[in-house]
N, C-alpha and C positions, 0 to 999 in steps of 0.2 A: 418312168414314174419316179417322183421324188419322195413318195411315201415308202420308207424302208423299215421293215421290222425284222429283228433277228430271230426268225422262226426256228424252233427246235421242237419238232412235233413227235411226241411219244404216244399219244392216244391213237393217232393214225397208223401206228405200227402194230396195234393189236389186231386180232383176227377180224375179218370182214363182218362177222356176225354181231359185232359190237356197234355197228353204225352203217350208214349208207353214204357213200361218197357222192356229193352233189354240190354244184355251184350255186351261189346266190342268183336270184332272178333280178336282172337290171331294172332300174327305175327310170322314170322319164326325165327328171330334171333335179338331180341331187344338189342340195344346198346345206352347208354346215350351219346349224343353229347354235351349237355349243361344242367346244372341244377342250378337253382337260389336258392342257399342255404339260402341267406338272406331272400328271400320271404318265403321260406319253414318255417323258424324259426318264422316269423310273423304269419304264418297260424297255428302254433302249430304242425307242422308235425315233427315227429321223424323218423330218418332213420340212419341206420348203415352200411348196405350192399349195395354197388353200384348195384349189380345184382338185388336186390329187388326193387330198384328205377326203373330200366329198366323194370322189370316185371310189377310193379304196374302202371307205366305211359306209357306203351305200350298197356295196356289192357289184358295182358297175365295172370295176377292174380289180383283178386279183393281184395283190402285192407278190413279189417274188418270194418263193418259199412257203406260201400258204398251202394248206392241205385241207380244203373245205369238206366238211362232213356234217351229217345230222346224226345225233346220238340216239341210240335205242334205250328205252327203259320202260318199266311198267309202273304201277302204283295204286295205292289205296286212295280213292277220292271220296272224302266224307265217309270213310269207313268201308266203302265198297271197292272191291278189287277190280281193276281194269288190267287185263293181261298184256296189253301193248299200248304204250303211249309214244314217247319219243319226242324229239324236237320237231314240232309241227309248224313252227314259224321262226325257227332259229337255226343258224348254221355256225358251227365252230370253224373259224378261219384257220386257227392253229394255236401254237403255244410259244411263249418266249420265257426265258429265264431272266428275271429282272435284276436290277443293280444290287439288290440284296441277296441274290442267289435263290430266290423263290420262283418256282415254275408257275406260270399263270396262263390261263386260257384267254383268248380273245374271240368273242362271239358276237355275231350280228343277230339282233332280234328284229323281226319284221322283214326278213330278207327273202320271203317267198315260200311257195309250197315245197313240201318234202313228202316222201312216202308215208310219213307219220302225221300228216295234216288232218286226217279224218274228216274230210269235207270242208275244212276251213280254207281261207284264201292265203294263209301264210304271211299276212301283212299285219302291221300294227298302225294304230292311228296316233296322232301327235300327243294327245292327252296322256295316255299311259306311259309313253316314252319319256316325256318330261317329268311325270310323277316319279318314275323309277330313277331318273337321273338325279332329281333333287333329293329324294328320300335316301337313296343309297349313299350319296355323298355326305348327306347330313349324318347318317349312321356312322360313317367312317370318322367324321369329325368328332362325334360323340365317343369314339373309342370302342365301338361295338363291331365285332367281326362281320364283314359284309362283302358282297360283290361290289365292284366299283363301276362307275360310268366313265367311259373314255370319250364318247361323242354322241350327239343327237343330230341326225341328218334328215332334213325334210325331203320327201321323195318327189314332190312335184306331181303326185297322183292322189286321187281320192280313194279311200277305202269305204266300204259300205257296211254299216251296222244297222241301226234303226234308220239312219239317214247317211248321206255322204259326208265324210269327214276327211281332213287332210292327213295323208299318210306320212310315216316317218320310220326311221331305222335307228335303233339304239345299239351302240357298241358297248357290250358288257365285258368286264374283266373279272375273273374268278380264279382262286387257286386250283379249282377244277370244277367241273359240272357233274361229278359223280354224286349220285343220289341214292337214298335207300332203295328207290325203285329200280335203279340199275342192277342191284343185287337181286331184287325180287324177280326180275324177268327171267334170269337164267335159272334161278332156283325153281321157279314155277314150271319152267319147261324141262327141268331135269337135265340141263346142260351143265353138268358138274365140272367139266374141263374148263369151260368159259368162266364159270363161277370162281374156280380156283385161280385162273389167270387174273380175273378182276380183283380178287382179294389180294393177291401178291402185288398187283399194280398199285392198289390203294395204300397198302402198307408202305411200299417203297416211296410213294409220292408224298404221303401225309404223315405217316406214323412209323418211321424206320425203326423205332425202338420196340414196337409191338411184336409180340411173338404169336404168330398164327392167327387164325380166324377169331378166337376168343380174345386175344390181345387187341385185335382191331376193334371188336365190339366194345371192350372196356374203354379204349381210348376215345371212340366216337361218343359213347355215353357221357364221358367226362366233359368233352367239348360242348355237347348239346346242353348239359346242365348249366354250364357257365353262360351259354348264349341265352337261354330262356330267362335266367335271372337278370341278365343285362337288358333284355327287352323290357321286362316288367319294371325295372328301375327307372325307365324313361317313359313309361305309359304307352309302350308300343304294342299294337295288336297286329299280328301278321295277317290274319284273316282267312288263310287257306293253307293250313299246315298238313296238306296231303303228303304221303310218303314220297311222291315224286317232286315235292318242293322242299325236301329235307336233305341238305347237303352233308355229305360225309365229312367234309372239311370243318364243319362247325361254323360256317359263314351263313349269314342271312341271305336267302336267295329267293327270287321270284316275288317281286313287290307288285302284287296284283291289287286286291281290295284292302290293302293295308291302311292303317290309320294310327295317329297318336291321339290319346284321350285329351279332351279339355276337362270338363267336369268329371271327377272320378266316380266310377261305379265298377265294382269288381266283376260284374257280369256284362260289361259293355261289349256290344257287337256292332260292327260297322258293315261288314261284308254283306252285300245284297243277296248273295247266294247261300249264306250261312243261316238258314231259316230256323234251325233248331239250337243255335248257339254252341255248336260243337267246338268252335275255335274262339270262344269268348276269352276276354282278358284272363280271367281267373282259371280257365280250363287249359291254358297253354302248358303248364307243367305236366299234367297228366297225359296230354296228347303227345308231348315229347317222349314220355316213357312208353306210350303205346307204339309210337313210331319205332323206337328202339327195339321193342318186342318183335316187330315185323322184320327188322334187320337181323335180329337173333334167329328168328325162324328160318331165314334164308341161309345164314352162315352155318347153322347146325347141319345142313345137308352135306357139308364137306367132311364131317367126322365119320370115322369108321366105327366109333363107339357112340351111337346115338344117345343112349341113356346117360352116359357121362357128360356128353356135350349139352344135353338138355338141362342137366343139373347145374353145370357151370354157367350156362347162359342165363338160367333163371336167377341165379345168385347175382350176376352182374346187373341184370335189368332191375331186379328187386332192390338193389342198392342205390338205384338212380334217384328216387325221391329224396333220400337223405342228402345226396349231392346237390340237388336243386335247392333244398331248404338251406343248406350251408351257404351256397352261393348267394341266395336271396337275402339271407341274414347279413352277410358281409356287405352287399350292395345297399340295402335299406338302412343298415346300421350307419354306414357312412353318410347317408342322406340326412340323418338327424345328428351327425357330428360324432358318432362313436366309431373309432378306428377298428376296434376288435370286439364287435358285438358278440354277446353271449346268448344262449337260448332263452335266458330269463328276460332279455330285452325284446323278445318277440311280441309280448303283450303290449309294450309301450308303442311299438311300431304299428301293430294292428289296431290299437285303439285310435291312433291318429288317422289311419285310413278309414276307420269306421266313422269318425267325425267328418272327414272329408266327404264320404259318401252321403251321410245324412244331410249335410248342408250343401251338397253340390259344389264343393270347392274345386277350383282348378288344380289339377294334379301338379303341373309344372310350377305354377306360381306359388302354390301353398308351400311346397317344399323349399323353393328358392327364398321365400320370405322368412322362414324360421330364423330366429335370432335377431330379427329386425322389429322395430316398434310397430310396424303396420301389419305384422303377421295375423293379428286377430281380425283384421279387416277381410281376410279371405273366408271367414266363417260366419254363419248366421247366428249360431248359438255361442255368443262370446263367453258366457259363463262356463260352458263345458270346455271350450278351448282353453280358457285361463286355468282351469283345474288340471287339464292335461299338461299345459305349459309348466306348471309348478312341478309336476312329477318329472318332466323332462329336464328342467333346470337342476333338480336334485341329482338326476342320473349323470349329467354331463359335468358335474362339479369336479370330477377327477380327470376329465379329458383335457388334453392340450391341443391347441390350434383347432378349436371346434369350427370357427368360421372358415378356415382354409379347407378343412375336411369336407364341410358341406358345400362350399363353392365348387370344389372339384368333383362332387358327386351329383350336383343339381344344376342342370343346364338352365341358362336364362332364356333360351329360345329353342323351340322345336319346330319342325315343319308342320304347322297347324293345317288342318284339313281345309279350312275356308281360304287360307292364303294360297294353298296349292290350286284350288279350284279357280280362284281369281287369276292366278298366274297362267293357268291353262287357257282360260277364256281370252286373256289378253294375247297370248301367243297365237291362238287360232286366228285372231284378228291382225296378226303381224307385228304385235308389240312385245318384244322380248325384255323390256325394262323390268317388269315385275320378277321375271325369272332371274335376271342378273342381280337384282336387289336381294332376293331370297338367298341365292348362292353366296353372295358376299357375307350376309349376316350369319348364315348357318355354318360358315367355315370356322367361326370362333364361337361355338355355342355356349361356352362357359363364361365368356366375358363380352357377349354381344351388347351393344348400347342402343340398338334400334328399338326404342320403347314401344312404338306402334306395332311392331311385329311380335312383341311379347304378349300383347293383350289377347284374352280369349275372344271368341266370336261374339258379336251381338246376337240377339235372338234371330234376326233375319239372316245372319250369316252362317248359322249352324248348318253343318253338313251331316245329315242323319244317316247317310249310307254311302258306301264306296263300292266301286264296281271293278270287275276283272277287265283286263285289257284286250281280251280276245274278241 
């Protein structure tokens, strides 16, 4: 095989209770639809034969050095605890240390059943595979921590949901797949030796400066605070912030019913399964704190002095809203041209968001147009916007390089829901041109010139709901 990856597998060396060793299930006729050659080079992967890429990244042939396994974890799903989840349709091929010295997982999603499949078929259909490919790579280009997409391979088989759909396998790359739920499963079972092993492993892999379990908690809280602010600054709604979808690394993971807002509304929900709005846009900060409280609950089990650990963990988690607020202010301050926004600038930002919500202004385009003559065109109430604009002009009078600051904080293009749906529809029919167009434009989101991809959806193009890929 000409597909060669420099595997260096550390998770596979952990106790067997952390995972189940299992090979991917071969598919009928693997065909590479997309391959991220630049990422492959960073990972130290060598490849010469496209057929071997298809074989290796469909699960039909294991590259030398791979140690395939399905990881165990638990999780709170919409607030309800499930004591055992795990990789039900994903298999970790192994790890590599990339050219920057960062250890990364290479995982196949849609690679067949595992002991954690819970009755599912272990497969994925083409739509969610291409959605995650596009959105995760777009997030990377936006500078937001995220898992990456290495390949999308069509399986040559149908999968069955409400109807028969073309199957596919996604190759996902992450700095790890450790989740809050990975800690929860061992804490819930009272397997403290495994919990300690996991904690030591997570510290060594992600936060070597952290001291003990509470140091890990503090570091993860800080990363999550920055991540949530980054999401909100581009109008991103994760859609399913369960604890099993919350990565210890601080990366965005598990792009299921995710979406980017068009018209701004603070309580926007797209996920078809989020019927109560638990994971609405504006709820994401408090859910991140809630998730960190669940991590704290697990890590407290390692302390010999539970009362002291509870007090320390409580302080760490209670400090997190302020971290999110500070990160939010920095991000949104830059979006209106303020490099070092102060708490008193919050009202100016929130008043603009209020105008956007009242008028149904497009989140991305309204921010991108600030400072341009046509900015008022994004708003129905021109008089209210002009009043806000005067306040804003007075505030930024002392700022330098306002346009540069805003252009670096406000993307010209996002992966809009209607464009993703159109891309999927075309790909199912065998046309990958819309996918390739999106990928090219989204690679340079802050200076994209594809005006047609910048526009919001027409009324008939609006996507009211997004769906999980299972």
